[in-house]
Z-matrix of the N, CA and C atoms (Angstrom, degrees):
N
C 1 1.491
C 2 1.526 1 108.70
N 3 1.352 2 116.58 1 124.10
C 4 1.461 3 119.19 2 -179.86
C 5 1.504 4 111.96 3 -80.74
N 6 1.325 5 116.46 4 173.34
C 7 1.474 6 120.47 5 -174.05
C 8 1.528 7 111.26 6 -65.56
N 9 1.351 8 118.07 7 -35.56
C 10 1.458 9 120.23 8 -179.26
C 11 1.532 10 110.49 9 -67.25
N 12 1.344 11 115.77 10 -45.97
C 13 1.462 12 117.50 11 -179.63
C 14 1.513 13 111.16 12 -65.24
N 15 1.361 14 116.27 13 -33.23
C 16 1.452 15 119.75 14 176.12
C 17 1.536 16 110.16 15 -60.88
N 18 1.347 17 115.73 16 -43.86
C 19 1.446 18 120.40 17 -177.75
C 20 1.525 19 111.22 18 -64.86
N 21 1.334 20 115.93 19 -45.51
C 22 1.482 21 119.73 20 179.74
C 23 1.518 22 110.66 21 -61.89
N 24 1.342 23 117.20 22 -46.08
C 25 1.446 24 119.65 23 179.68
C 26 1.514 25 111.48 24 -62.44
N 27 1.344 26 116.14 25 -41.67
C 28 1.474 27 119.02 26 -177.28
C 29 1.523 28 110.30 27 -65.14
N 30 1.311 29 117.16 28 -36.26
C 31 1.469 30 119.41 29 178.47
C 32 1.527 31 111.47 30 -66.36
N 33 1.351 32 115.47 31 -42.04
C 34 1.464 33 118.52 32 179.51
C 35 1.509 34 111.48 33 -63.04
N 36 1.348 35 116.49 34 -43.98
C 37 1.453 36 119.61 35 -177.47
C 38 1.510 37 111.37 36 -72.42
N 39 1.315 38 116.80 37 -33.27
C 40 1.471 39 119.95 38 179.40
C 41 1.507 40 110.18 39 -64.10
N 42 1.326 41 117.85 40 -33.20
C 43 1.453 42 120.84 41 -178.75
C 44 1.491 43 111.90 42 -73.01
N 45 1.346 44 116.48 43 -53.24
C 46 1.438 45 119.23 44 -173.15
C 47 1.511 46 114.66 45 -105.79
N 48 1.344 47 116.21 46 -27.35
C 49 1.452 48 120.25 47 -179.85
C 50 1.493 49 112.69 48 70.10
N 51 1.359 50 119.71 49 11.52
C 52 1.459 51 120.18 50 -176.91
C 53 1.502 52 109.47 51 -134.59
N 54 1.314 53 114.28 52 78.60
C 55 1.462 54 119.52 53 178.40
C 56 1.509 55 109.96 54 -91.90
N 57 1.292 56 117.20 55 150.03
C 58 1.469 57 121.63 56 179.07
C 59 1.519 58 109.70 57 -65.27
N 60 1.307 59 116.77 58 143.38
C 61 1.431 60 121.22 59 178.30
C 62 1.514 61 108.76 60 -79.65
N 63 1.329 62 116.20 61 130.88
C 64 1.445 63 118.30 62 -178.36
C 65 1.511 64 111.32 63 -70.40
N 66 1.328 65 116.38 64 152.41
C 67 1.439 66 121.10 65 -176.05
C 68 1.509 67 112.24 66 -79.94
N 69 1.333 68 117.02 67 -16.61
C 70 1.461 69 121.04 68 -179.50
C 71 1.508 70 109.84 69 -108.46
N 72 1.317 71 115.12 70 144.25
C 73 1.456 72 120.75 71 -178.26
C 74 1.523 73 110.19 72 -74.92
N 75 1.339 74 118.07 73 127.87
C 76 1.459 75 120.24 74 -178.31
C 77 1.534 76 111.11 75 -65.69
N 78 1.319 77 115.36 76 158.73
C 79 1.463 78 119.30 77 175.06
C 80 1.514 79 108.51 78 -64.27
N 81 1.332 80 117.88 79 140.44
C 82 1.452 81 122.91 80 -178.99
C 83 1.513 82 110.29 81 -58.11
N 84 1.335 83 117.18 82 138.75
C 85 1.447 84 121.60 83 179.81
C 86 1.530 85 109.56 84 -78.68
N 87 1.321 86 114.83 85 132.07
C 88 1.446 87 119.43 86 -178.37
C 89 1.514 88 111.56 87 -78.82
N 90 1.325 89 116.36 88 143.11
C 91 1.457 90 120.38 89 176.28
C 92 1.514 91 109.43 90 -72.85
N 93 1.332 92 118.59 91 130.76
C 94 1.481 93 122.07 92 -179.41
C 95 1.514 94 111.31 93 -57.23
N 96 1.317 95 117.09 94 146.41
C 97 1.462 96 121.08 95 -179.69
C 98 1.509 97 113.52 96 -83.44
N 99 1.352 98 117.55 97 -22.61
C 100 1.469 99 119.34 98 -177.57
C 101 1.514 100 110.63 99 -99.37
N 102 1.331 101 115.72 100 156.74
C 103 1.471 102 119.63 101 178.21
C 104 1.500 103 111.01 102 -63.86
N 105 1.317 104 116.36 103 -37.61
C 106 1.474 105 119.63 104 179.57
C 107 1.555 106 109.81 105 -64.74
N 108 1.314 107 116.50 106 -43.06
C 109 1.454 108 119.90 107 178.30
C 110 1.513 109 112.16 108 -62.08
N 111 1.314 110 115.82 109 -39.27
C 112 1.466 111 118.99 110 -179.77
C 113 1.511 112 110.38 111 -68.86
N 114 1.332 113 118.75 112 -36.07
C 115 1.456 114 121.35 113 177.01
C 116 1.531 115 111.00 114 -65.86
N 117 1.332 116 114.91 115 -41.42
C 118 1.468 117 118.80 116 179.00
C 119 1.506 118 110.44 117 -63.60
N 120 1.299 119 116.25 118 -45.01
C 121 1.500 120 119.86 119 179.75
C 122 1.528 121 110.25 120 -60.99
N 123 1.356 122 115.71 121 -41.66
C 124 1.454 123 119.12 122 -179.83
C 125 1.531 124 111.30 123 -65.03
N 126 1.333 125 117.04 124 -39.53
C 127 1.459 126 120.52 125 177.31
C 128 1.503 127 110.56 126 -61.15
N 129 1.330 128 117.59 127 -39.93
C 130 1.468 129 121.00 128 179.32
C 131 1.527 130 110.05 129 -66.47
N 132 1.328 131 116.07 130 -42.22
C 133 1.476 132 120.16 131 -179.92
C 134 1.539 133 111.04 132 -64.26
N 135 1.343 134 115.88 133 -39.26
C 136 1.455 135 119.99 134 178.90
C 137 1.541 136 110.31 135 -64.63
N 138 1.317 137 116.83 136 -41.24
C 139 1.464 138 120.36 137 178.52
C 140 1.526 139 109.83 138 -67.65
N 141 1.315 140 116.57 139 -38.08
C 142 1.477 141 120.60 140 179.94
C 143 1.541 142 110.48 141 -66.09
N 144 1.341 143 116.31 142 -37.01
C 145 1.469 144 119.13 143 178.78
C 146 1.547 145 110.16 144 -59.29
N 147 1.315 146 116.01 145 -43.19
C 148 1.460 147 120.52 146 179.33
C 149 1.523 148 111.80 147 -67.83
N 150 1.328 149 115.73 148 -43.56
C 151 1.474 150 121.14 149 -177.25
C 152 1.534 151 110.79 150 -66.12
N 153 1.311 152 117.19 151 -51.26
C 154 1.473 153 119.46 152 179.79
C 155 1.511 154 111.83 153 -67.88
N 156 1.330 155 117.48 154 -36.37
C 157 1.440 156 120.33 155 -179.55
C 158 1.519 157 112.44 156 -66.21
N 159 1.327 158 117.16 157 -38.51
C 160 1.467 159 120.51 158 -178.45
C 161 1.534 160 113.48 159 -82.56
N 162 1.335 161 117.29 160 -34.38
C 163 1.457 162 120.62 161 -171.74
C 164 1.519 163 114.42 162 -112.55
N 165 1.312 164 118.39 163 -16.88
C 166 1.467 165 119.92 164 -173.88
C 167 1.508 166 109.72 165 83.03
N 168 1.335 167 114.65 166 164.93
C 169 1.468 168 120.49 167 -175.97
C 170 1.518 169 113.22 168 -59.24
N 171 1.307 170 117.25 169 -51.68
C 172 1.467 171 119.92 170 -171.21
C 173 1.535 172 112.94 171 -69.88
N 174 1.310 173 117.97 172 -29.27
C 175 1.487 174 119.59 173 -179.62
C 176 1.525 175 111.97 174 -92.13
N 177 1.317 176 116.84 175 -11.28
C 178 1.462 177 119.48 176 178.74
C 179 1.518 178 110.34 177 -71.00
N 180 1.333 179 115.97 178 150.66
C 181 1.490 180 120.71 179 179.60
C 182 1.495 181 110.38 180 -133.94
N 183 1.310 182 114.61 181 141.01
C 184 1.460 183 121.00 182 -178.88
C 185 1.529 184 111.93 183 -62.96
N 186 1.318 185 117.78 184 -34.67
C 187 1.469 186 118.40 185 -178.41
C 188 1.504 187 112.47 186 -65.57
N 189 1.350 188 116.82 187 -32.05
C 190 1.467 189 118.38 188 176.61
C 191 1.540 190 110.27 189 -73.81
N 192 1.312 191 116.83 190 -32.85
C 193 1.477 192 120.45 191 177.33
C 194 1.518 193 109.14 192 -64.45
N 195 1.314 194 117.47 193 -47.43
C 196 1.475 195 120.50 194 -177.96
C 197 1.523 196 111.13 195 -66.04
N 198 1.325 197 115.59 196 -39.20
C 199 1.477 198 119.69 197 179.56
C 200 1.510 199 110.29 198 -63.41
N 201 1.339 200 116.46 199 -43.62
C 202 1.455 201 120.26 200 179.54
C 203 1.516 202 112.12 201 -67.41
N 204 1.337 203 116.70 202 -35.04
C 205 1.457 204 121.08 203 -179.99
C 206 1.505 205 112.75 204 -80.41
N 207 1.353 206 116.94 205 -13.30
C 208 1.450 207 121.06 206 -179.46
C 209 1.524 208 113.33 207 72.33
N 210 1.358 209 115.97 208 35.51
C 211 1.471 210 119.19 209 178.56
C 212 1.527 211 109.59 210 -128.03
N 213 1.298 212 115.95 211 161.29
C 214 1.454 213 121.54 212 178.46
C 215 1.517 214 110.32 213 -77.26
N 216 1.344 215 116.34 214 158.71
C 217 1.435 216 121.62 215 179.91
C 218 1.539 217 110.69 216 -58.17
N 219 1.331 218 115.55 217 -41.16
C 220 1.462 219 118.88 218 179.32
C 221 1.520 220 113.47 219 -61.69
N 222 1.329 221 115.62 220 -34.42
C 223 1.469 222 120.28 221 177.45
C 224 1.495 223 111.36 222 -63.54
N 225 1.335 224 116.32 223 -38.15
C 226 1.487 225 120.59 224 177.99
C 227 1.538 226 109.18 225 -56.33
N 228 1.339 227 116.04 226 -45.91
C 229 1.478 228 119.07 227 -175.56
C 230 1.514 229 113.50 228 -76.21
N 231 1.328 230 116.80 229 -9.26
C 232 1.470 231 119.07 230 170.50
C 233 1.508 232 109.33 231 -69.44
N 234 1.350 233 116.03 232 -32.94
C 235 1.461 234 121.17 233 -173.40
C 236 1.542 235 112.70 234 -100.50
N 237 1.318 236 117.09 235 -31.46
C 238 1.468 237 120.73 236 -174.59
C 239 1.541 238 110.71 237 -136.77
N 240 1.321 239 116.33 238 145.01
C 241 1.455 240 120.38 239 -176.25
C 242 1.544 241 112.96 240 -80.56
N 243 1.342 242 116.84 241 -30.03
C 244 1.456 243 119.91 242 -172.36
C 245 1.523 244 109.54 243 -165.43
N 246 1.327 245 114.65 244 -179.88
C 247 1.459 246 119.19 245 176.36
C 248 1.518 247 110.58 246 -65.75
N 249 1.331 248 116.54 247 -39.63
C 250 1.449 249 119.10 248 177.20
C 251 1.528 250 111.75 249 -64.55
N 252 1.324 251 115.83 250 -37.34
C 253 1.451 252 120.45 251 -179.23
C 254 1.520 253 111.10 252 -61.74
N 255 1.337 254 117.82 253 -46.56
C 256 1.456 255 119.11 254 -178.76
C 257 1.543 256 110.44 255 -72.33
N 258 1.305 257 117.58 256 -30.25
C 259 1.467 258 120.34 257 176.15
C 260 1.535 259 109.83 258 -63.14
N 261 1.311 260 116.48 259 -46.30
C 262 1.461 261 120.67 260 177.49
C 263 1.538 262 110.16 261 -62.42
N 264 1.316 263 115.80 262 -44.54
C 265 1.494 264 118.72 263 179.60
C 266 1.498 265 110.86 264 -62.37
N 267 1.327 266 117.68 265 -35.44
C 268 1.437 267 122.06 266 -179.10
C 269 1.530 268 111.37 267 -67.91
N 270 1.331 269 117.41 268 -41.62
C 271 1.470 270 120.85 269 177.19
C 272 1.531 271 109.82 270 -59.96
N 273 1.326 272 116.08 271 -46.97
C 274 1.465 273 120.31 272 177.09
C 275 1.513 274 112.20 273 -61.60
N 276 1.341 275 116.03 274 -43.81
C 277 1.453 276 121.48 275 179.73
C 278 1.519 277 112.70 276 -61.28
N 279 1.324 278 115.45 277 -41.69
C 280 1.455 279 119.55 278 179.65
C 281 1.528 280 111.35 279 -65.88
N 282 1.300 281 116.15 280 -36.69
C 283 1.470 282 119.63 281 176.21
C 284 1.506 283 111.88 282 -64.06
N 285 1.322 284 116.91 283 -45.21
C 286 1.463 285 121.33 284 178.11
C 287 1.511 286 111.85 285 -63.62
N 288 1.329 287 116.11 286 -41.95
C 289 1.445 288 120.08 287 -179.55
C 290 1.505 289 111.72 288 -66.10
N 291 1.349 290 118.01 289 -40.01
C 292 1.455 291 122.11 290 178.14
C 293 1.524 292 110.64 291 -63.81
N 294 1.314 293 116.59 292 -48.52
C 295 1.465 294 120.28 293 -178.67
C 296 1.514 295 112.34 294 -62.66
N 297 1.344 296 117.01 295 -39.39
C 298 1.462 297 121.10 296 178.20
C 299 1.528 298 110.25 297 -65.68
N 300 1.327 299 116.91 298 -43.24
C 301 1.470 300 121.51 299 -179.38
C 302 1.526 301 110.01 300 -59.61
N 303 1.322 302 117.39 301 -46.92
C 304 1.450 303 121.78 302 -178.22
C 305 1.531 304 110.38 303 -68.03
N 306 1.330 305 117.09 304 -43.41
C 307 1.458 306 121.35 305 -176.25
C 308 1.541 307 110.07 306 -59.75
N 309 1.334 308 116.59 307 -40.79
C 310 1.459 309 119.84 308 -179.82
C 311 1.518 310 112.09 309 -64.81
N 312 1.315 311 116.47 310 -31.38
C 313 1.476 312 120.22 311 -175.68
C 314 1.523 313 114.41 312 -89.30
N 315 1.306 314 116.80 313 -10.73
C 316 1.475 315 120.02 314 176.60
C 317 1.525 316 111.46 315 -110.78
N 318 1.311 317 116.51 316 1.54
C 319 1.471 318 120.60 317 -174.37
C 320 1.519 319 112.58 318 -56.76
N 321 1.322 320 117.29 319 -35.56
C 322 1.468 321 120.16 320 -176.14
C 323 1.520 322 113.41 321 -98.40
N 324 1.333 323 117.03 322 10.17
C 325 1.469 324 120.49 323 -178.83
C 326 1.557 325 108.22 324 -64.30
N 327 1.323 326 116.87 325 135.16
C 328 1.473 327 119.26 326 -177.42
C 329 1.523 328 114.42 327 -74.78
N 330 1.333 329 117.14 328 -19.22
C 331 1.469 330 120.05 329 -178.90
C 332 1.531 331 109.43 330 -156.72
N 333 1.336 332 116.83 331 174.53
C 334 1.453 333 122.22 332 -173.80
C 335 1.524 334 111.31 333 -68.44
N 336 1.320 335 118.73 334 -41.26
C 337 1.448 336 120.94 335 -178.26
C 338 1.547 337 110.88 336 -63.99
N 339 1.310 338 116.35 337 -39.24
C 340 1.459 339 120.56 338 176.34
C 341 1.550 340 108.76 339 -65.46
N 342 1.302 341 115.82 340 -40.60
C 343 1.471 342 120.70 341 179.61
C 344 1.534 343 110.61 342 -61.85
N 345 1.336 344 117.11 343 -37.00
C 346 1.464 345 120.67 344 177.66
C 347 1.521 346 110.61 345 -60.37
N 348 1.298 347 116.59 346 -46.00
C 349 1.469 348 121.15 347 -178.25
C 350 1.537 349 110.26 348 -66.50
N 351 1.323 350 116.57 349 -47.59
C 352 1.443 351 119.72 350 -179.23
C 353 1.537 352 111.93 351 -65.49
N 354 1.332 353 114.74 352 -37.96
C 355 1.475 354 120.50 353 179.36
C 356 1.518 355 110.79 354 -63.80
N 357 1.312 356 118.18 355 -43.64
C 358 1.446 357 120.67 356 -178.96
C 359 1.540 358 110.28 357 -68.35
N 360 1.294 359 117.22 358 -39.78
C 361 1.469 360 120.91 359 176.63
C 362 1.529 361 109.55 360 -61.26
N 363 1.323 362 117.25 361 -43.30
C 364 1.451 363 122.25 362 179.49
C 365 1.525 364 111.07 363 -64.94
N 366 1.347 365 116.19 364 -38.63
C 367 1.466 366 118.90 365 -179.16
C 368 1.557 367 110.39 366 -65.96
N 369 1.296 368 117.08 367 -43.29
C 370 1.459 369 120.76 368 179.54
C 371 1.504 370 110.51 369 -62.07
N 372 1.333 371 116.88 370 -41.74
C 373 1.457 372 120.40 371 177.43
C 374 1.512 373 111.39 372 -64.28
N 375 1.332 374 117.04 373 -37.49
C 376 1.472 375 121.77 374 177.93
C 377 1.520 376 109.42 375 -63.62
N 378 1.301 377 116.37 376 -48.20
C 379 1.464 378 121.02 377 -179.49
C 380 1.539 379 112.09 378 -57.92
N 381 1.326 380 116.15 379 -39.86
C 382 1.457 381 119.66 380 178.68
C 383 1.512 382 113.10 381 -63.43
N 384 1.336 383 116.17 382 -26.40
C 385 1.443 384 119.88 383 178.41
C 386 1.543 385 112.62 384 -92.98
N 387 1.349 386 115.80 385 -11.92
C 388 1.471 387 121.72 386 -178.73
C 389 1.530 388 108.03 387 -136.56
N 390 1.330 389 116.43 388 65.29
C 391 1.453 390 120.47 389 -175.67
C 392 1.524 391 112.42 390 -64.87
N 393 1.309 392 117.27 391 -24.87
C 394 1.458 393 119.83 392 -179.76
C 395 1.498 394 111.95 393 -71.18
N 396 1.322 395 117.70 394 -12.32
C 397 1.458 396 121.68 395 -177.87
C 398 1.518 397 112.21 396 -52.66
N 399 1.344 398 115.44 397 -45.72
C 400 1.459 399 119.07 398 -174.96
C 401 1.527 400 112.36 399 -66.09
N 402 1.277 401 117.68 400 -43.67
C 403 1.454 402 119.68 401 -179.82
C 404 1.528 403 110.41 402 -64.08
N 405 1.321 404 117.35 403 -43.55
C 406 1.459 405 121.41 404 -178.42
C 407 1.536 406 111.26 405 -64.37
N 408 1.323 407 116.54 406 -48.59
C 409 1.474 408 120.37 407 -178.73
C 410 1.520 409 110.38 408 -66.39
N 411 1.311 410 117.48 409 -44.99
C 412 1.468 411 120.51 410 -179.96
C 413 1.531 412 111.60 411 -62.23
N 414 1.313 413 116.87 412 -40.96
C 415 1.456 414 119.51 413 -179.08
C 416 1.536 415 111.09 414 -69.95
N 417 1.301 416 116.87 415 -25.23
C 418 1.453 417 120.14 416 -178.03
C 419 1.527 418 112.18 417 -64.63
N 420 1.319 419 117.75 418 -22.47
C 421 1.467 420 119.55 419 179.01
C 422 1.539 421 111.25 420 -67.31
N 423 1.323 422 116.82 421 -19.61
C 424 1.463 423 121.48 422 178.13
C 425 1.547 424 111.56 423 -103.35
N 426 1.334 425 115.60 424 -35.63
C 427 1.469 426 120.37 425 -177.21
C 428 1.524 427 110.09 426 -82.50
N 429 1.319 428 117.83 427 -43.61
C 430 1.469 429 122.82 428 -177.09
C 431 1.524 430 108.71 429 -142.93
N 432 1.311 431 118.73 430 76.72
C 433 1.467 432 122.84 431 -174.35
C 434 1.525 433 113.30 432 -55.46
N 435 1.351 434 116.84 433 -36.28
C 436 1.449 435 118.12 434 179.99
C 437 1.521 436 111.76 435 -67.05
N 438 1.354 437 116.88 436 -34.85
C 439 1.460 438 120.56 437 178.78
C 440 1.538 439 109.21 438 -69.24
N 441 1.320 440 116.21 439 -38.30
C 442 1.480 441 121.06 440 177.03
C 443 1.519 442 110.86 441 -62.88
N 444 1.313 443 116.42 442 -45.52
C 445 1.473 444 120.45 443 178.39
C 446 1.522 445 110.93 444 -62.09
N 447 1.329 446 116.07 445 -44.72
C 448 1.470 447 120.28 446 -178.81
C 449 1.546 448 110.22 447 -64.08
N 450 1.319 449 117.40 448 -38.04
C 451 1.469 450 121.51 449 -178.84
C 452 1.528 451 109.79 450 -54.67
N 453 1.317 452 117.44 451 -51.18
C 454 1.457 453 120.70 452 -177.03
C 455 1.526 454 112.28 453 -79.42
N 456 1.325 455 116.97 454 -31.71
C 457 1.449 456 120.60 455 179.08
C 458 1.517 457 111.82 456 -63.13
N 459 1.340 458 117.08 457 -39.31
C 460 1.433 459 121.08 458 177.16
C 461 1.519 460 111.95 459 -63.30
N 462 1.344 461 116.25 460 -39.92
C 463 1.433 462 120.40 461 175.13
C 464 1.534 463 110.24 462 -60.25
N 465 1.334 464 115.36 463 -45.96
C 466 1.463 465 121.14 464 -176.42
C 467 1.535 466 111.25 465 -64.15
N 468 1.308 467 117.32 466 -41.06
C 469 1.476 468 120.44 467 -179.81
C 470 1.514 469 109.50 468 -61.78
N 471 1.328 470 116.48 469 -45.97
C 472 1.457 471 120.12 470 179.07
C 473 1.510 472 111.81 471 -63.45
N 474 1.304 473 116.75 472 -41.04
C 475 1.460 474 122.73 473 179.82
C 476 1.542 475 110.87 474 -62.70
N 477 1.330 476 115.16 475 -47.10
C 478 1.454 477 119.71 476 -179.34
C 479 1.515 478 111.72 477 -59.39
N 480 1.309 479 116.21 478 -42.19
C 481 1.489 480 120.46 479 179.12
C 482 1.512 481 110.62 480 -60.92
N 483 1.327 482 117.12 481 -43.29
C 484 1.462 483 120.02 482 -177.95
C 485 1.530 484 110.78 483 -70.86
N 486 1.298 485 117.41 484 -36.02
C 487 1.473 486 119.88 485 176.43
C 488 1.516 487 111.17 486 -64.63
N 489 1.321 488 117.05 487 -41.93
C 490 1.484 489 119.78 488 178.53
C 491 1.520 490 110.35 489 -61.73
N 492 1.331 491 116.05 490 -41.44
C 493 1.455 492 119.95 491 -179.97
C 494 1.519 493 110.33 492 -64.52
N 495 1.351 494 116.07 493 -38.88
C 496 1.468 495 120.48 494 -179.92
C 497 1.524 496 110.95 495 -66.71
N 498 1.350 497 116.97 496 -38.03
C 499 1.458 498 121.33 497 177.62
C 500 1.520 499 109.32 498 -62.61
N 501 1.341 500 116.64 499 -45.36
C 502 1.463 501 121.87 500 -178.15
C 503 1.543 502 111.23 501 -61.26
N 504 1.341 503 115.67 502 -32.29
C 505 1.462 504 120.44 503 179.69
C 506 1.525 505 112.59 504 -84.31
N 507 1.317 506 116.30 505 -6.59
C 508 1.462 507 119.99 506 -178.28
C 509 1.505 508 113.34 507 78.01
N 510 1.321 509 118.46 508 19.66
C 511 1.473 510 122.43 509 -178.35
C 512 1.539 511 111.39 510 -83.22
N 513 1.309 512 117.58 511 -28.33
C 514 1.460 513 122.48 512 177.31
C 515 1.525 514 109.29 513 -137.38
N 516 1.307 515 117.29 514 164.59
C 517 1.457 516 122.36 515 -179.35
C 518 1.523 517 109.75 516 -74.67
N 519 1.335 518 115.83 517 163.01
C 520 1.456 519 120.92 518 175.18
C 521 1.513 520 109.96 519 -74.18
N 522 1.342 521 115.07 520 154.33
C 523 1.469 522 119.38 521 179.48
C 524 1.498 523 109.58 522 179.26
N 525 1.319 524 117.05 523 -173.47
C 526 1.438 525 123.19 524 178.81
C 527 1.523 526 107.54 525 -78.68
N 528 1.333 527 116.34 526 100.62
C 529 1.483 528 119.93 527 -174.56
C 530 1.521 529 112.58 528 -62.89
N 531 1.320 530 117.97 529 -36.54
C 532 1.460 531 119.14 530 179.29
C 533 1.534 532 111.13 531 -64.74
N 534 1.334 533 116.18 532 -49.04
C 535 1.464 534 119.84 533 -178.35
C 536 1.523 535 110.32 534 -63.80
N 537 1.308 536 117.21 535 -40.50
C 538 1.454 537 120.02 536 -179.30
C 539 1.511 538 111.00 537 -67.25
N 540 1.333 539 116.99 538 -37.12
C 541 1.479 540 120.37 539 179.45
C 542 1.514 541 110.17 540 -62.13
N 543 1.321 542 117.33 541 -48.57
C 544 1.477 543 120.77 542 179.33
C 545 1.524 544 111.73 543 -64.27
N 546 1.324 545 116.66 544 -35.33
C 547 1.485 546 118.83 545 177.89
C 548 1.526 547 111.26 546 -65.38
N 549 1.340 548 116.42 547 -42.14
C 550 1.460 549 120.20 548 -179.47
C 551 1.532 550 110.41 549 -68.97
N 552 1.325 551 116.29 550 -34.92
C 553 1.483 552 119.76 551 176.12
C 554 1.518 553 109.21 552 -62.78
N 555 1.338 554 116.87 553 -42.60
C 556 1.484 555 120.56 554 179.27
C 557 1.499 556 112.07 555 -60.22
N 558 1.333 557 117.21 556 -40.04
C 559 1.452 558 120.43 557 177.92
C 560 1.514 559 110.49 558 -61.71
N 561 1.334 560 117.05 559 -46.63
C 562 1.453 561 121.53 560 179.85
C 563 1.525 562 112.31 561 -61.25
N 564 1.348 563 116.08 562 -46.37
C 565 1.441 564 120.98 563 -176.33
C 566 1.527 565 111.57 564 -57.87
N 567 1.319 566 117.55 565 -49.62
C 568 1.446 567 120.31 566 -174.98
C 569 1.523 568 113.49 567 -78.80
N 570 1.325 569 117.51 568 -32.31
C 571 1.464 570 118.22 569 173.56
C 572 1.536 571 110.00 570 -68.08
N 573 1.327 572 116.16 571 -35.27
C 574 1.474 573 119.94 572 176.71
C 575 1.509 574 110.61 573 -64.16
N 576 1.338 575 116.60 574 -39.74
C 577 1.451 576 119.14 575 179.58
C 578 1.527 577 110.91 576 -68.49
N 579 1.340 578 116.94 577 -44.30
C 580 1.454 579 121.54 578 -177.88
C 581 1.518 580 113.36 579 -67.44
N 582 1.328 581 115.11 580 -47.36
C 583 1.469 582 119.57 581 -173.31
C 584 1.519 583 114.87 582 -106.77
N 585 1.349 584 115.71 583 -0.22
C 586 1.460 585 118.47 584 176.02
C 587 1.501 586 112.82 585 -110.58
N 588 1.342 587 116.71 586 -35.11
C 589 1.462 588 121.81 587 -177.54
C 590 1.507 589 112.38 588 -103.72
N 591 1.321 590 117.23 589 -53.02
C 592 1.471 591 120.53 590 -173.72
C 593 1.508 592 112.46 591 -75.15
N 594 1.332 593 118.16 592 -38.80
C 595 1.477 594 120.68 593 -175.94
C 596 1.531 595 107.48 594 -155.37
N 597 1.342 596 116.68 595 115.71
C 598 1.460 597 119.66 596 -178.58
C 599 1.505 598 112.59 597 -108.02
N 600 1.320 599 117.18 598 24.59
C 601 1.466 600 120.93 599 -174.39
C 602 1.540 601 111.31 600 -74.73
N 603 1.294 602 117.70 601 -28.18
C 604 1.487 603 119.19 602 -178.40
C 605 1.544 604 108.80 603 -86.06
N 606 1.342 605 117.40 604 139.14
C 607 1.460 606 119.66 605 177.91
C 608 1.529 607 110.42 606 -58.78
N 609 1.304 608 116.14 607 138.12
C 610 1.464 609 121.34 608 -179.66
C 611 1.541 610 110.32 609 -60.18
N 612 1.299 611 116.97 610 -35.34
C 613 1.466 612 120.93 611 179.06
C 614 1.537 613 111.30 612 -63.09
N 615 1.315 614 116.59 613 -37.69
C 616 1.476 615 120.86 614 179.54
C 617 1.530 616 110.99 615 -68.04
N 618 1.309 617 115.66 616 -43.96
C 619 1.463 618 119.67 617 178.29
C 620 1.531 619 110.47 618 -62.84
N 621 1.341 620 115.62 619 -44.53
C 622 1.461 621 120.31 620 -179.37
C 623 1.512 622 111.99 621 -63.00
N 624 1.334 623 117.65 622 -38.52
C 625 1.467 624 120.40 623 178.64
C 626 1.517 625 111.24 624 -62.65
N 627 1.350 626 116.45 625 -44.98
C 628 1.471 627 119.10 626 179.32
C 629 1.501 628 111.70 627 -61.24
N 630 1.337 629 116.90 628 -40.92
C 631 1.464 630 120.78 629 179.51
C 632 1.516 631 110.83 630 -68.34
N 633 1.351 632 116.08 631 -38.69
C 634 1.459 633 120.12 632 -179.23
C 635 1.522 634 111.03 633 -64.88
N 636 1.327 635 116.18 634 -37.34
C 637 1.469 636 119.80 635 176.73
C 638 1.530 637 110.16 636 -63.60
N 639 1.327 638 116.48 637 -38.80
C 640 1.466 639 121.24 638 179.66
C 641 1.518 640 108.88 639 -67.48
N 642 1.323 641 118.01 640 -41.89
C 643 1.464 642 121.74 641 -179.61
C 644 1.528 643 110.43 642 -63.94
N 645 1.320 644 115.84 643 -41.30
C 646 1.472 645 119.61 644 -176.32
C 647 1.529 646 112.67 645 -77.24
N 648 1.325 647 116.97 646 -39.94
C 649 1.480 648 119.75 647 -172.52
C 650 1.511 649 113.55 648 -111.27
N 651 1.335 650 118.30 649 -16.86
C 652 1.451 651 120.90 650 178.37
C 653 1.526 652 112.91 651 66.61
N 654 1.353 653 115.14 652 -152.55
C 655 1.461 654 121.20 653 -177.55
C 656 1.528 655 112.40 654 -99.48
N 657 1.311 656 116.27 655 -0.45
C 658 1.443 657 119.05 656 -178.43
C 659 1.524 658 111.03 657 -65.24
N 660 1.343 659 117.31 658 131.05
C 661 1.485 660 118.57 659 -178.39
C 662 1.537 661 110.26 660 -67.63
N 663 1.325 662 114.49 661 151.37
C 664 1.436 663 118.61 662 177.07
C 665 1.516 664 111.51 663 -66.56
N 666 1.345 665 113.51 664 146.39
C 667 1.483 666 117.64 665 179.54
C 668 1.516 667 110.40 666 -67.83
N 669 1.310 668 116.20 667 140.07
C 670 1.474 669 119.84 668 -179.87
C 671 1.519 670 110.61 669 -115.14
């Protein structure tokens, strides 16, 4: 995209904020090589998280993103090709950020079952700090279905790998790692929505403990 087409597109989106989503997936945006460039890109992503989270994709506008990030319109197009491009990048970024947040908090867990509890607690805490996550990810299934699929698939791949490792160590029973990974993701997603977005009055640790008990013992009644 040349500078003139960037300017024309930016003006159109700044006015209405509702540009049609292109049918082809944009080229992936490269991570800046300099620390300053990375900070600028992060500032734009942070502003985009707020804009897309509050207004949704079609009502969001690039001019509000740049104003919030404190950058010029031209700087935006140095990092991203379009509104769809930054939306896709944001979905991927949120997935990476979530996985990194959880990984850091379960790193010292002595076993897989403890990691499940700590991971769920960490996820709920993350959601409470990034409430726009749910709207952005959920909307991506309509705006950028491939990005939506990739978001959860990356979680599942990581989960399956850790479950296999736990089975090998004898920490959990054998089973269908793929099915179990998606089931555990489902638990996290909806508990995060219920206790992270809709109502955050219950301590995350309390919610995580209840879910961890369910994961470990299931619905089977205790032996009498």
